[in-house]
C-alpha positions in Angstrom: 49.4 49.8 -22.8 48.1 47.7 -25.6 49.1 44.6 -23.8 47.2 45.6 -20.6 44.1 46.4 -22.7 44.3 43.1 -24.5 44.6 41.2 -21.2 41.6 43.0 -19.8 39.5 42.2 -22.8 40.5 38.5 -22.6 39.6 38.4 -18.9 36.4 40.2 -19.5 35.2 37.9 -22.3 36.4 34.7 -20.7 34.1 35.4 -17.7 31.1 35.1 -20.0 30.1 31.4 -20.6 26.4 31.6 -21.6 25.8 27.9 -22.7 27.0 26.5 -19.3 25.0 29.1 -17.3 21.8 28.4 -19.3 22.3 24.6 -18.9 22.8 24.9 -15.1 19.7 27.0 -14.8 17.6 24.5 -16.7 18.9 21.6 -14.5 18.2 23.5 -11.3 14.7 24.4 -12.5 14.0 20.7 -13.3 15.2 19.6 -9.8 13.1 22.2 -8.1 10.0 21.0 -9.9 10.6 17.4 -8.9 11.1 18.2 -5.2 7.9 20.4 -5.0 5.6 17.4 -5.7 3.9 16.0 -2.6 1.3 13.5 -1.4 -1.3 13.5 1.3 -1.2 11.0 4.2 -4.4 10.4 6.2 -4.3 8.9 9.7 -7.1 6.3 9.6 -5.7 4.1 12.3 -8.1 5.0 15.0 -5.4 6.4 17.2 -3.3 9.6 17.5 0.1 8.9 16.0 3.5 10.8 15.7 5.6 10.3 12.6 8.8 11.6 11.1 8.1 12.5 7.5 11.7 12.5 6.2 12.0 16.2 6.8 10.3 16.8 10.2 8.0 15.5 13.0 4.2 15.5 12.7 1.5 14.5 15.2 -1.7 13.3 13.6 -5.0 12.8 15.4 -7.3 10.1 14.1 -8.8 11.3 10.8 -6.4 14.1 10.3 -3.9 14.4 7.4 -0.6 15.9 6.5 1.1 16.8 3.2 4.5 15.2 2.7 7.1 16.4 0.1 7.7 13.7 -2.4 11.4 13.1 -1.7 11.8 9.7 -3.2 14.0 7.4 -1.1 13.3 9.2 2.2 11.8 7.1 5.0 8.6 7.9 6.9 9.1 6.6 10.4 7.2 6.4 13.7 8.2 9.1 16.2 8.2 9.3 19.9 9.3 12.3 22.0 10.9 13.9 19.0 13.0 10.9 18.1 12.8 8.7 15.0 11.5 5.2 15.4 10.9 2.2 13.1 10.4 2.7 9.4 6.8 2.7 8.2 7.5 3.0 4.5 9.9 4.5 2.0 8.7 7.3 -0.2 8.5 6.3 -3.9 7.5 8.1 -7.0 4.3 6.1 -7.0 3.2 8.1 -3.9 3.5 11.5 -5.6 0.2 13.4 -6.1 -1.9 10.8 -4.3 -3.8 10.5 -1.1 -2.6 7.6 1.0 -4.2 6.0 4.1 -1.7 5.2 6.9 -3.5 1.8 7.7 -2.7 0.6 4.1 1.0 1.3 4.6 1.5 -0.6 7.9 
């Protein structure tokens, strides 16, 4: 009986690993903060355009804008009929928190 109780205590206490859990939570919170950053893209080309933002398709009238998540390394592409086209630019950390004009990125 003492052996069974000792085994149960060892199993119970070995399942608690606070330092690793706290470290994992801190890393996950940092990653979430980074991916929540965004930038604004304004269509100033004089034409209606369709783009792929790296996460979805957006149609922009002349003068309209969209907010794009700042996923660095993702490509913003032209889009036609729901298909990805040529690359317009790659998202970099320099874009985060800014307002960009599409004509300057062409």
